[in-house]
PLY file of the C-alpha trace (Angstrom):
ply
format ascii 1.0
element vertex 317
property float x
property float y
property float z
element edge 316
property int vertex1
property int vertex2
end_header
0.00 0.00 0.00
1.58 3.25 -1.17
-0.71 5.66 0.63
1.30 8.12 2.72
0.12 9.95 5.82
-1.57 13.15 4.75
0.96 15.14 6.77
3.63 13.86 4.40
1.85 15.09 1.29
3.53 18.13 -0.16
2.22 19.82 -3.29
3.73 20.79 -6.61
2.52 21.19 -10.17
3.24 18.00 -12.07
4.57 20.07 -14.98
7.54 20.79 -12.70
8.33 17.07 -12.74
8.17 17.07 -16.53
10.72 19.87 -16.70
13.25 18.07 -14.54
12.48 14.76 -16.24
13.19 16.20 -19.68
16.59 17.42 -18.50
17.33 13.91 -17.23
16.21 12.42 -20.53
18.48 14.86 -22.35
21.42 13.89 -20.18
20.80 10.20 -20.86
20.42 10.56 -24.63
21.90 13.31 -26.78
19.26 12.65 -29.47
16.55 14.14 -27.25
15.51 17.57 -28.54
12.75 19.98 -27.54
10.36 22.32 -29.34
7.91 24.78 -27.84
5.21 27.16 -29.03
6.29 30.25 -27.08
5.36 28.81 -23.66
8.73 27.71 -22.31
8.29 28.83 -18.70
4.67 27.78 -18.43
5.38 24.27 -19.69
8.72 24.06 -17.83
10.51 23.12 -21.05
12.61 26.18 -20.21
14.79 23.97 -17.99
15.83 21.91 -21.02
16.31 25.01 -23.17
18.73 26.47 -20.61
20.62 23.21 -20.20
20.79 22.30 -23.90
20.23 25.50 -25.94
21.66 23.88 -29.07
18.99 21.16 -28.86
16.04 23.50 -28.36
13.85 25.06 -31.10
11.41 27.89 -30.44
8.79 27.70 -33.19
6.61 30.56 -31.97
2.84 30.44 -31.76
2.57 27.82 -34.50
1.47 24.54 -32.96
0.65 22.84 -36.25
4.09 23.66 -37.60
5.69 22.55 -34.32
4.53 18.93 -34.51
5.21 18.75 -38.25
8.80 19.93 -37.73
9.11 17.44 -34.86
7.98 14.62 -37.15
10.69 15.54 -39.61
13.29 15.60 -36.86
12.13 12.17 -35.67
12.51 10.80 -39.18
16.18 11.81 -38.96
16.72 9.94 -35.70
16.01 12.64 -33.13
13.64 12.19 -30.17
11.57 15.40 -30.19
9.48 16.61 -27.26
6.89 19.24 -28.20
5.24 21.32 -25.49
2.30 23.69 -25.38
-1.01 24.08 -23.58
-3.17 21.03 -24.21
-5.88 23.36 -25.53
-3.54 24.07 -28.45
-1.61 20.80 -28.69
-3.42 18.48 -29.32
-6.43 20.82 -29.35
-5.37 22.86 -32.38
-3.01 20.50 -34.21
-4.66 17.08 -33.84
-4.81 16.57 -37.62
-1.07 17.18 -37.99
-0.37 14.81 -35.10
-2.48 12.19 -36.83
-1.06 12.51 -40.34
2.59 13.43 -39.82
3.31 11.59 -36.56
0.94 8.71 -35.94
0.38 7.53 -39.50
4.14 7.34 -39.91
4.75 6.03 -36.38
7.25 8.81 -35.76
8.98 8.95 -32.40
7.52 12.28 -31.22
6.41 13.12 -27.68
3.43 15.46 -27.32
3.32 17.29 -23.99
-0.09 18.78 -23.24
0.31 21.12 -20.27
-2.41 23.09 -18.45
-4.95 20.34 -19.13
-8.13 19.85 -17.13
-9.84 21.88 -14.42
-6.62 22.78 -12.60
-6.17 25.46 -15.26
-8.72 27.31 -13.12
-9.43 30.99 -13.90
-8.29 30.71 -17.52
-11.77 29.31 -18.21
-13.38 26.97 -20.69
-11.22 27.83 -23.70
-8.06 26.76 -21.88
-9.45 23.92 -19.74
-8.74 21.10 -22.16
-11.01 18.23 -21.12
-11.17 16.26 -24.36
-7.47 15.57 -24.91
-7.37 12.06 -23.42
-10.20 10.96 -25.68
-8.66 12.64 -28.73
-5.26 11.04 -28.26
-6.49 7.61 -27.17
-8.20 6.98 -30.50
-5.02 7.56 -32.52
-3.31 4.33 -33.61
0.36 4.13 -32.49
-0.20 6.74 -29.74
0.14 5.98 -26.02
-1.47 8.20 -23.38
0.02 8.86 -19.93
-1.61 10.88 -17.12
0.75 11.08 -14.09
-0.65 11.67 -10.62
2.03 14.05 -9.35
5.33 15.75 -10.14
7.44 12.77 -9.04
5.61 10.42 -11.38
5.63 13.02 -14.17
9.43 13.06 -14.01
9.58 9.26 -14.26
7.03 9.24 -17.08
9.05 11.79 -19.07
12.18 9.66 -18.90
10.14 6.55 -19.77
8.50 7.99 -22.87
11.89 9.26 -24.05
13.03 5.62 -24.06
9.84 4.46 -25.79
10.44 4.51 -29.56
6.91 5.50 -30.67
4.52 8.46 -30.37
3.44 9.37 -26.84
1.16 11.90 -25.16
1.85 13.18 -21.64
-0.92 15.13 -19.90
0.03 17.75 -17.31
-1.82 20.17 -15.04
-1.18 23.85 -14.37
-1.74 24.24 -10.64
-0.23 22.46 -7.67
-1.60 19.10 -6.56
-0.59 16.68 -3.78
2.65 14.73 -4.21
1.66 11.21 -3.11
4.41 9.07 -4.66
8.11 8.79 -3.92
11.20 7.96 -5.94
10.66 4.33 -4.89
7.10 4.13 -6.23
7.20 2.06 -9.44
6.28 3.46 -12.83
6.18 1.62 -16.12
4.32 2.45 -19.32
1.25 0.24 -19.59
1.12 -0.66 -15.89
-1.50 0.19 -13.26
-0.78 -0.04 -9.56
-2.80 -1.00 -6.51
-2.22 1.94 -4.17
-4.64 0.63 -1.55
-5.94 -2.98 -1.41
-9.60 -3.71 -0.75
-12.45 -6.14 -1.34
-15.72 -4.22 -1.85
-15.26 -1.67 -4.65
-12.49 -0.97 -7.17
-11.79 2.72 -7.69
-9.66 3.43 -10.76
-8.14 6.89 -10.97
-5.28 8.83 -12.49
-3.83 12.32 -12.60
-4.93 14.74 -9.91
-7.84 12.45 -8.98
-5.73 9.66 -7.48
-5.17 11.57 -4.19
-8.94 12.13 -3.96
-9.56 8.41 -4.48
-7.09 7.57 -1.71
-8.62 10.03 0.75
-12.09 8.66 0.01
-10.86 5.10 0.54
-9.57 6.02 3.99
-12.88 7.54 5.03
-14.98 4.77 3.50
-13.02 2.18 5.46
-14.36 3.83 8.63
-17.85 3.36 7.15
-17.18 -0.35 6.72
-16.54 -0.21 2.97
-13.23 -1.70 1.88
-11.96 0.13 -1.23
-9.28 -1.03 -3.63
-7.65 2.00 -5.26
-5.95 1.39 -8.59
-3.83 4.18 -10.01
-3.77 3.89 -13.80
-1.32 6.48 -15.14
-1.37 4.85 -18.56
-4.78 5.18 -20.20
-3.47 3.59 -23.38
-2.38 0.84 -23.30
-4.64 0.03 -20.37
-3.40 -2.54 -17.85
-6.24 -5.00 -18.40
-4.73 -7.74 -16.23
-4.49 -5.62 -13.08
-7.94 -4.11 -13.50
-9.72 -7.38 -14.31
-8.02 -9.17 -11.43
-9.37 -6.54 -9.04
-12.86 -6.35 -10.52
-13.31 -10.12 -10.45
-13.10 -9.82 -6.64
-14.95 -6.56 -5.96
-17.69 -6.75 -8.65
-18.14 -2.95 -8.46
-16.20 -0.10 -10.08
-15.85 3.67 -9.84
-13.62 5.57 -12.26
-12.58 9.15 -11.56
-10.73 11.50 -13.88
-10.30 15.23 -14.42
-11.49 15.03 -18.01
-14.50 14.11 -20.13
-15.78 10.69 -19.08
-16.63 9.94 -22.72
-13.57 8.41 -24.34
-11.24 8.97 -21.40
-10.25 6.68 -18.54
-13.86 5.89 -17.72
-14.62 5.08 -21.33
-11.55 2.90 -21.65
-12.37 0.93 -18.48
-16.02 0.58 -19.53
-14.98 -0.87 -22.89
-12.71 -3.37 -21.17
-15.32 -4.48 -18.63
-18.16 -4.74 -21.14
-16.13 -7.27 -23.11
-14.58 -9.26 -20.27
-16.29 -8.66 -16.93
-19.56 -6.67 -16.97
-20.18 -5.17 -13.52
-21.90 -2.05 -12.15
-19.75 1.01 -12.84
-20.00 4.70 -12.01
-17.86 7.03 -14.10
-16.86 10.28 -12.43
-15.48 13.18 -14.41
-16.80 15.99 -16.57
-19.99 14.77 -18.20
-20.66 16.31 -21.62
-20.06 19.91 -20.59
-17.35 22.54 -20.84
-15.31 24.15 -18.10
-15.64 27.62 -16.65
-13.61 30.10 -14.64
-12.90 29.46 -10.98
-10.28 28.18 -8.61
-9.40 24.49 -8.98
-11.17 23.68 -5.70
-14.31 25.51 -6.80
-14.35 23.71 -10.13
-13.77 20.29 -8.59
-16.69 20.95 -6.25
-18.91 22.12 -9.10
-18.20 19.06 -11.25
-18.49 16.65 -8.34
-14.87 15.55 -8.28
-14.59 15.47 -4.50
-13.99 12.99 -1.69
-17.59 13.46 -0.56
-19.00 12.58 -4.00
-16.78 9.51 -4.26
-18.10 8.37 -0.89
-21.71 8.93 -1.92
-21.19 6.90 -5.08
-19.52 4.12 -3.12
-22.46 3.89 -0.74
-24.78 3.89 -3.76
-22.95 0.94 -5.29
-23.10 -0.95 -2.01
-26.84 -0.44 -1.86
0 1
1 2
2 3
3 4
4 5
5 6
6 7
7 8
8 9
9 10
10 11
11 12
12 13
13 14
14 15
15 16
16 17
17 18
18 19
19 20
20 21
21 22
22 23
23 24
24 25
25 26
26 27
27 28
28 29
29 30
30 31
31 32
32 33
33 34
34 35
35 36
36 37
37 38
38 39
39 40
40 41
41 42
42 43
43 44
44 45
45 46
46 47
47 48
48 49
49 50
50 51
51 52
52 53
53 54
54 55
55 56
56 57
57 58
58 59
59 60
60 61
61 62
62 63
63 64
64 65
65 66
66 67
67 68
68 69
69 70
70 71
71 72
72 73
73 74
74 75
75 76
76 77
77 78
78 79
79 80
80 81
81 82
82 83
83 84
84 85
85 86
86 87
87 88
88 89
89 90
90 91
91 92
92 93
93 94
94 95
95 96
96 97
97 98
98 99
99 100
100 101
101 102
102 103
103 104
104 105
105 106
106 107
107 108
108 109
109 110
110 111
111 112
112 113
113 114
114 115
115 116
116 117
117 118
118 119
119 120
120 121
121 122
122 123
123 124
124 125
125 126
126 127
127 128
128 129
129 130
130 131
131 132
132 133
133 134
134 135
135 136
136 137
137 138
138 139
139 140
140 141
141 142
142 143
143 144
144 145
145 146
146 147
147 148
148 149
149 150
150 151
151 152
152 153
153 154
154 155
155 156
156 157
157 158
158 159
159 160
160 161
161 162
162 163
163 164
164 165
165 166
166 167
167 168
168 169
169 170
170 171
171 172
172 173
173 174
174 175
175 176
176 177
177 178
178 179
179 180
180 181
181 182
182 183
183 184
184 185
185 186
186 187
187 188
188 189
189 190
190 191
191 192
192 193
193 194
194 195
195 196
196 197
197 198
198 199
199 200
200 201
201 202
202 203
203 204
204 205
205 206
206 207
207 208
208 209
209 210
210 211
211 212
212 213
213 214
214 215
215 216
216 217
217 218
218 219
219 220
220 221
221 222
222 223
223 224
224 225
225 226
226 227
227 228
228 229
229 230
230 231
231 232
232 233
233 234
234 235
235 236
236 237
237 238
238 239
239 240
240 241
241 242
242 243
243 244
244 245
245 246
246 247
247 248
248 249
249 250
250 251
251 252
252 253
253 254
254 255
255 256
256 257
257 258
258 259
259 260
260 261
261 262
262 263
263 264
264 265
265 266
266 267
267 268
268 269
269 270
270 271
271 272
272 273
273 274
274 275
275 276
276 277
277 278
278 279
279 280
280 281
281 282
282 283
283 284
284 285
285 286
286 287
287 288
288 289
289 290
290 291
291 292
292 293
293 294
294 295
295 296
296 297
297 298
298 299
299 300
300 301
301 302
302 303
303 304
304 305
305 306
306 307
307 308
308 309
309 310
310 311
311 312
312 313
313 314
314 315
315 316
């Protein structure tokens, strides 16, 4: 069980972990290069640009050109990381990602920062909620949603070593740091962060800490929760999820994104084919974001410990 005491939880934006992870990846492999669409500090790709200025390209506010240039660099043996707000990449350049990167299976890493509700006061235009669904449907693309800055650093190094297209989803604001350097991370693996017998809660990104807090409180109510952290949405760790669900027979998914096509959609597809059980999908349900603090928005969209607990009691009857 990886759950730490709440007093041990610090907080940091997971994009900070990406920045340090990219520097590590660059130190490990001199073929790693970086491109950004005029958002170096915001995406934390600035750390790489300062460390390796000769391996950094500023393309300006031209996201479609950025991924196309990256595809060309990948075809010449480089390992390009492209970074922008998720609202713009993949939001604005999805067609170029599809045709120049995925169709050719080019080794390009798409970093979508400022995704989800943690973008807060920037409002609906910048709160990218559809990116997981958009990227998951692309053949050859993997999708990773780390839960904190420590895991984001590990994920960055891992996708640099993965010789195919990858999408890494990052948040803007701070969130709890619940993992340590010893917590395992591997592309395509999900992890049981808290074992239980009654309900399986599957979460990722900023929602994993909420799932863990809810599990603690539900245990006091006599409901034994198994929390699975699934940082990789694609490929989904079917073995770990099915093994849990075969015992619990009940599932809640929680994500800071649209439930259609995201983690909840992916889990639902898996269970409908292999182990149909009652499932409640928590996330943003067919609506857009709006301005507010992250805590206000999470409350408004029902992504809270209290709502998880209510849904757990509902599943238990």
